[in-house]
C-alpha positions, 0 to 999 in steps of 0.5 A: 664675891666670885672671881667671875663677878669681880672681873665682870664688875671691874670691866663694867667700871672700866667701861663706865670710866671710858664712856664718861671721858668721851661724854665729858669731853664731847658735851662738857662736864657740867652738861653731862648726866649719869644717863648719858654716861650709861647710854654711852657705856651700854649699861643701866643706872643700876650698873652706874650706882653699883660702882659710883655714887655721883659723877664727881666720884666717877671723875675722881676715880678717872683722875686717880687712874690716869695719874697713877699711869702717868706717875708710873711712866714718869717714875720709870723715865726718871729712874733711867736718868743717869749718864745723860745730860739734864736736857735729855733726862728732862725730855725723857720725863716730859715724854711720859706726861701726856698733853691730851686735848680731851683730858685737858677739856675735862679737867679744866671744866671739873677744876672750875666745878671744884672751885665752886665746891669747897669740900671738892676743892680740898680733895682736888688740892690734896690729890695734886699735892700727892702727885707732887709728893710722888714725882718730886723725890724721883726728880730730886734723885735724878738730879742728884745723879746728874750732880745737881742739888735741889734748893727748894722742893716746894717752890720747884713743885709749884713751878713745875705744875704752873709751867705744865698747866700753862704750856699744855694750853699752848701745845693744844692750841698749836699742836703742829708747831714744834717750836711750841714744844721746844719752848715747853722743854726750855721752860721746864729746864729753866725752872729745874735750873732755877731751883737747883744748883751744881753740887760742890761735892 
């Protein structure tokens, strides 16, 4: 495959991902069709099926792409945590985790879809675990530089996911209330504090 064809295919794939997010967010994942995604992207069904086998596969590619960007941003933010307070470090890391209305609607619907499909549920669970496995070492290292030792990595990872998911809904429902984001930060800090301790050394 020539470089020109490779680049063109990459652009087609990217446009399909962008169009799919728009269609999923506007119409709902359950009501979206390959035809609607192709229509929004300006491509034929052939272009779709040369890149993806199904809407499920397209969504998972979209999720992987967004997760990779988020993990890069969070990792970079946590790598800079050193001579600052835990509060400032946490605030920097949280700023790298987007709370996006359209993306939340799409992921909530896809999660419900996956819960009805055991093989897809396992794929989702594995990818969620992979995200935790990537973020936690960076967080543990950042806390170590701040003189704190994590006491239970697994519990910390689960608690952070729970706080993120729950507070994201609150932020989206009340986007103009700064107190909601302040409480989100406070909850994250409380979780980190609960599962870490001052390093006696």
